[in-house]
N, C-alpha and C positions, 0 to 999 in steps of 0.2 A: 542626258545625252547618254545613252548610253554607249558602254562599252560592246565591243565586237572583236570576235577570234578569229583566226584561222587554227584548226586542226589539224594534227592527221587527221587521216580518215582512216574511219572504224565502220564497216561496214554491216557489223552484227548490226550495229545501232536500232536499224532497222526491222529487227525481229527479233525485239528487246517490249518488255508492254508499253505503250503507250501513251503518253499523258496528258493531262486537257488540263495545260496550259503550256502557252504558244510560241513562250520561249524553249520548253524541252522539245518540242512540235517540230522548231528551227534546226533544230542539234540533230533529232533524230532523223529526217526527213532527208538531209543534206550529208547523212552517210555521217555522221560526225565534225563536218567542218568546220561549220560556221557555228558559231555558240559565244551568243549572247548570254552578258553577267544578267546574274540572275544569284539566290537565295536556295539553295538545295532545299531539301525536306531534311538535312541533318544539319540545318544551320549559319553550314559555312558559300562560302562564293564557287560559282562554276571556277571561277580560273582559277582556286585555292587544289576543289575539288578534281578539276582536268590536265594540272598544272606540266602534267610528264607529257599528254597531249601536246598542248596549245605549242604553233611554231610563231606565230608576231602576231600579235592586238595592230587592226588597220583602223579603228575607231575610235 
């Protein structure tokens, strides 16, 4: 099961370059609020990359 986090809203995400994968699209179209755990291009987990913005884990 995928880990899903709630993050602080970041409306500027919608203006950033659009990725081709679904996990990044979910994060961007939710204005940064929904974060599905995945591996970032720099090989870190998304939760590590966004640890300052994460409010809590929902799943």
